[in-house]
C-alpha positions, 0 to 999 in steps of 0.5 A, spaced: 289 612 585 288 616 591 293 611 595 298 612 589 297 620 590 299 619 597 305 615 596 308 619 591 306 626 595 309 623 601 316 620 597 316 627 594 316 631 601 321 626 604 326 627 599 326 634 600 327 633 607 332 628 606 336 632 601 337 638 606 340 635 611 348 635 613 351 629 617 354 628 623 361 624 624 364 622 631 372 620 631 373 617 637 380 617 638 381 614 645 376 609 644 378 607 636 371 608 634 368 612 629 360 614 629 356 616 623 360 612 617 365 606 616 373 608 617 377 605 611 384 606 611 388 607 605 395 607 607 399 601 606 401 597 612 401 590 615 395 591 620 389 590 614 384 592 620 380 599 619 383 602 625 386 609 628 390 605 633 393 600 627 399 601 623 396 604 617 394 610 621 398 610 627 406 612 627 404 615 620 407 622 618 401 622 614 395 617 612 389 617 608 382 614 609 375 614 607 369 614 611 364 611 607 356 610 608 354 617 611 348 618 610 344 624 607 346 622 600 353 624 602 356 617 601 364 617 602 368 622 605 375 622 604 380 625 608 388 625 610 391 626 617 398 629 618 402 630 623 406 637 624 412 634 627 413 627 628 408 622 626 400 621 628 400 616 635 393 614 637 393 611 645 388 610 649 389 617 651 387 619 644 391 622 638 397 626 639 403 628 634 409 623 637 409 618 643 407 623 649 401 628 647 401 635 644 407 637 648 413 641 644 413 647 639 411 646 633 407 639 634 399 638 632 395 635 626 391 637 620 386 634 617 384 635 610 377 633 607 374 633 600 368 636 602 366 641 606 365 640 613 364 643 620 368 642 626 362 642 631 366 639 638 373 637 640 374 633 646 381 633 649 385 630 655 389 632 660 387 639 658 387 644 664 392 650 664 394 648 657 393 652 650 392 650 642 391 654 636 386 652 631 386 654 624 381 653 618 386 654 611 389 660 612 384 663 617 387 663 624 381 662 629 385 663 635 389 660 641 385 657 646 386 655 654 380 653 659 375 658 660 377 661 653 371 663 648 372 666 641 367 667 637 362 660 637 368 657 639 368 655 647 373 652 651 369 654 658 368 647 658 374 643 654 371 636 654 368 637 649 370 644 647 364 646 642 365 651 636 362 652 629 368 652 625 367 651 617 373 648 613 372 648 606 374 642 601 381 642 600 383 647 606 386 644 612 383 644 619 389 644 624 391 644 631 397 646 633 401 646 640 401 652 644 403 651 651 402 645 656 401 637 655 394 634 652 391 629 647 385 630 642 380 624 645 375 626 640 373 630 635 365 631 631 364 635 625 358 635 620 359 633 612 355 638 608 352 635 601 356 638 595 352 642 591 351 637 585 348 632 590 343 637 592 341 638 584 341 631 583 336 630 589 332 636 588 331 633 580 328 627 583 324 630 588 321 635 583 320 629 578 316 626 584 312 632 585 310 633 577 308 625 577 304 627 583 300 633 580 299 629 574 296 623 577 291 629 581 289 632 575 286 626 572 
């Protein structure tokens, strides 16, 4: 009986801890990998490989994708990446708009996700005297050069630049060329569980706690 009570109590406590955690996802464009989940591309193409460099993402004006197997009760994150000017292009240098980096007015990339995310870091290639504008939805975060700090976004070290930019589900996180020529090597973000997920897990945890209390009272 005591063993059962101990296990139930431990399960309830671990459940509360589990339900409270956002999960980190890392898009590594120059090495063509994803960490924190599994990339699934949804666009049509001749190459069935779920790869940023494959033709279901590369050279698309806009590509829909999922990241499956995310922990913390999140499961699957759906998203769309869109080139602002030409097309998505992924090489060993990183992500770019068109075939030669972000180097012309109007070039950039937007990301839209179906869950709230927080952008925490972006790693840039060939970013020295260049500048880029970041925005979340209708909010312009600012135009950054190497050494710039605006709020929580820090370009004093551009590899990676650290930040804490909240992006609501359905809003676009957008990087837009401002000057120079550069690539996006990687992007790190955390995914926040939806309120319904919290409620479900909280209910399960509460049930486990009630069972523990009842067994303790016997």
